[in-house]
N, C-alpha and C positions, 0 to 999 in steps of 0.2 A: 689736456693740452697746456704746455707752459706758455707763460706770457713773456713777451720780449719788452724789456725796459729800454727806453731811449734817452733817459736822463737820470742822473743821480739826485738824491735828496741833499740839499745843502743847508748849512748853518754858518752864519757870519758873525764872528765874535770880535770884540775890540778890547784893547787894554791901553791904559794911559802910557805914553812913551816917556822914557827918561834916558838921557844920553842922546847922541847924535850919530849920524852915519847909517850904515846898512847892517846894523846888528840888532838883535832882539834884546834890548835892555829895558828893564822895568824897575821901578822903585820897589821897596819891600811893601807888601800888601797894596798893590796898585789898584785903582778903580778899574773895573772890567765889567763887561756885560754882553748879552746876546741881543742883537738887533731883532726886530720883529720878523715877519714873514718876508723873506728876500726872494725876488725873482730876477731873471735876466742878468745875472752876475757875469760880467766879462772883464778880462784884463788883457793888456797888450804890453809885452816886454820888448824893448828895442835895444839893439847893440850894433855897432859898426864893425864889420869884419873885413880886413884887407888881405888880399893874397900876397904871399911872400915868395919871391923867386930865389932859387939857388943856381947861380951861373946861367941865368936866362930861362930856366925851366921852373914852372910853378911847383912849389914844394909843400907849402902848408899855409894855414890861415893864422892871422894874429888879430886878437880883439883890440881895437884901438880907441873905442869910445862906448860908454854906456849911456843910455837915455833913461829918464824917469819912466816908471811903470804907470800906465794909464789904467784906471779902474772905473767901472760904472755899474750901477745896479738900481733896481726899483725896489722900494720898500712899501708894503701895504701899511698905510699909516694907521696908528692907533694911539690912544692916550697912554696906554701902558707900555709903549715901546721904550726900550732901554737905550737912550741915545748916548753917544760918546761924550766923554769929558775931554774937550780939546784943551790941552795945557801946553805952555811953553816949557820945553825941557831944557836941561843943562846943555849949554853950548849951541842951542838953536834959537832962532829969532822969530819963529812962527809956531803956533800951537800944532802939535802932532799927536797921532795915535799909532798903534800897530794894529793890523787886522789879521785875522786867521779865518780862512774859508775851509770848511770841512765838507767834503762831498762823500756820501755813502750810498751803497747799494746793499741794503740789509739782507736780501735774499741770497746774495753772493758772499756775504760776510766780509766785505771789503770797505775800506775808507781811505781817502786821500786827503792830505792837508796841503794848503798853500799859505805861507806866511808873507805878509807885506810889511816892510819896515819904513818908519818915518813917513807916515801918510798925512797929507794935508788935504783939506777940503777946497775944491775948485768951485763947485756949483751945487746948489740945492734948490730943487723946484718942486712945487706941489700941484697935483692935478686932482680936481674934484670931479668924481664920476661914479656912476653905479657899476658894480655893487660896493666899491670901496674907494677911498681916497688913496692916491699913490704919491710918494715922494721919490723923485729921481735924484740920485747922488752921482757926482762926478768927482773923483779924487786922483791924486798922483802920489806915488811912493818912490822913495830913494832906491829901494831894492826889494827883491823877493827871494823866497826859497820854496822849492817844491816842484813837483809833488813829492811829498814824503809820506812815510808809513805811520807817522805819529805826530801829534800836535802838542802845543804848549797849553792851550786854554780849554780843550775839550774835557 
């Protein structure tokens, strides 16, 4: 009997950002790393869409505003975790990184990637509990790309 999978396995990598805006720009040989065991990864992308009329009849939509992408995840804390190097990049006033989330279903031979550009840290909290300590991360990104069939950091 085959087993039904209800979630993909995920890996969250970071890379030091250079440049500003919603592009994937990094310096040559940038600092990068894989965070520890990540659970509960979520993101919400928002945009404002307004209906456009043609002679009083609704015709199409126009995107009139983009909002930052909200990100959150839990990280099982460990001394060996590879934490991001938050640096201030060219043209930016706050330290940023780029993130890439890869979700895979090995038995199906598929993987999907989401890239998040210009990520800043909003909140970091630690919960001490059995069987492991957990860090909860909340971030915002200037933009995102995905899902795509290939990644930059994998």
